[in-house]
C-alpha positions in Angstrom: 79.5 19.2 1.3 75.9 21.1 2.2 73.1 20.9 -0.1 71.2 24.0 -0.8 67.1 23.2 -1.6 65.0 25.3 -3.1 63.9 25.8 -0.1 66.6 28.2 0.8 66.7 30.8 -1.4 67.4 34.2 -1.3 67.1 36.6 1.3 65.5 38.5 -1.0 63.1 36.6 -2.5 61.1 35.7 0.7 60.9 39.5 1.4 59.4 40.5 -2.0 56.7 38.9 -2.1 53.9 39.5 -4.4 51.1 40.7 -1.9 54.4 43.0 -0.1 54.8 45.0 -3.7 51.4 45.3 -3.8 51.1 46.7 -0.4 53.5 49.6 -0.9 52.4 50.4 -3.7 48.9 51.8 -2.0 50.7 53.2 0.5 52.9 55.5 -1.9 49.4 56.3 -4.4 47.5 57.3 -1.2 50.6 59.1 0.0 50.8 61.3 -3.1 46.9 61.4 -4.2 46.8 62.7 -0.1 49.6 65.0 1.2 49.8 68.6 0.7 50.2 70.5 -2.5 52.3 74.1 -1.4 52.8 76.5 -3.9 53.6 79.9 -3.1 51.9 82.3 -2.2 50.9 86.5 -2.8 53.6 89.0 -1.5 55.5 86.3 0.4 58.5 84.2 -0.5 56.7 80.9 1.6 54.9 78.1 0.4 51.5 78.0 1.1 49.1 74.5 1.0 46.6 74.6 -2.5 45.0 71.2 -1.7 46.6 67.9 -2.2 46.1 66.5 -5.7 42.1 64.8 -5.0 40.6 69.1 -4.4 41.5 72.3 -4.9 41.2 74.9 -1.9 43.0 78.7 -3.0 41.0 80.3 -0.5 44.4 81.4 0.4 44.2 83.6 -2.8 41.0 84.8 -3.1 39.9 88.0 -3.0 39.2 91.8 -4.5 42.9 92.5 -4.5 44.2 89.1 -5.2 42.5 88.4 -9.3 46.1 88.2 -10.3 47.3 86.0 -8.0 44.3 83.9 -7.4 45.0 83.3 -11.7 48.7 82.7 -11.3 48.5 80.0 -7.7 45.1 78.4 -9.7 47.5 77.3 -12.8 50.3 76.2 -10.6 47.8 74.2 -8.2 46.7 72.5 -10.7 49.7 71.9 -13.0 51.1 70.3 -9.5 47.9 67.9 -9.5 48.2 67.0 -12.7 52.1 65.7 -12.7 51.1 64.9 -8.4 48.4 62.1 -10.6 50.3 61.3 -13.5 53.3 60.4 -10.2 50.5 58.2 -8.9 49.4 56.4 -11.8 53.7 56.0 -12.2 52.8 53.9 -9.4 50.6 51.7 -10.4 51.7 51.7 -13.1 54.8 49.9 -12.0 52.8 48.0 -8.7 51.2 45.8 -11.4 54.2 45.3 -13.6 56.5 44.1 -10.3 53.4 42.0 -8.7 52.9 40.5 -11.9 57.0 39.0 -13.0 56.8 38.0 -9.0 53.0 36.6 -9.0 54.2 34.5 -12.8 57.8 34.1 -11.6 56.3 32.0 -8.0 54.1 30.2 -10.8 57.1 28.7 -12.7 59.0 27.7 -9.3 56.1 25.7 -8.1 55.2 24.5 -11.7 58.5 23.6 -11.6 58.9 21.8 -8.7 56.7 19.3 -9.4 
């Protein structure tokens, strides 16, 4: 017969803590905002970088004969930047929710112990 104490808990509870969740969420947001966004280049079928979610770089699409390509690249890059910002906002909100729930669970367990 072995008695199980509250300190034993589950392994998941010891690994998933609020600071770790916040750290992982921060890393994911930084990656989403800084990784390059790729769109199709003019006249070829390979994707070129148009910047990232924080800054746009359409130098590849500028030129005297690339007027139509520049407009299309601008619209496409802007829509992908908006998608990235939305994804980052979603990760931030889920991170805050998870950290809040984990913090509330920790406080609830500490109140039960005392």
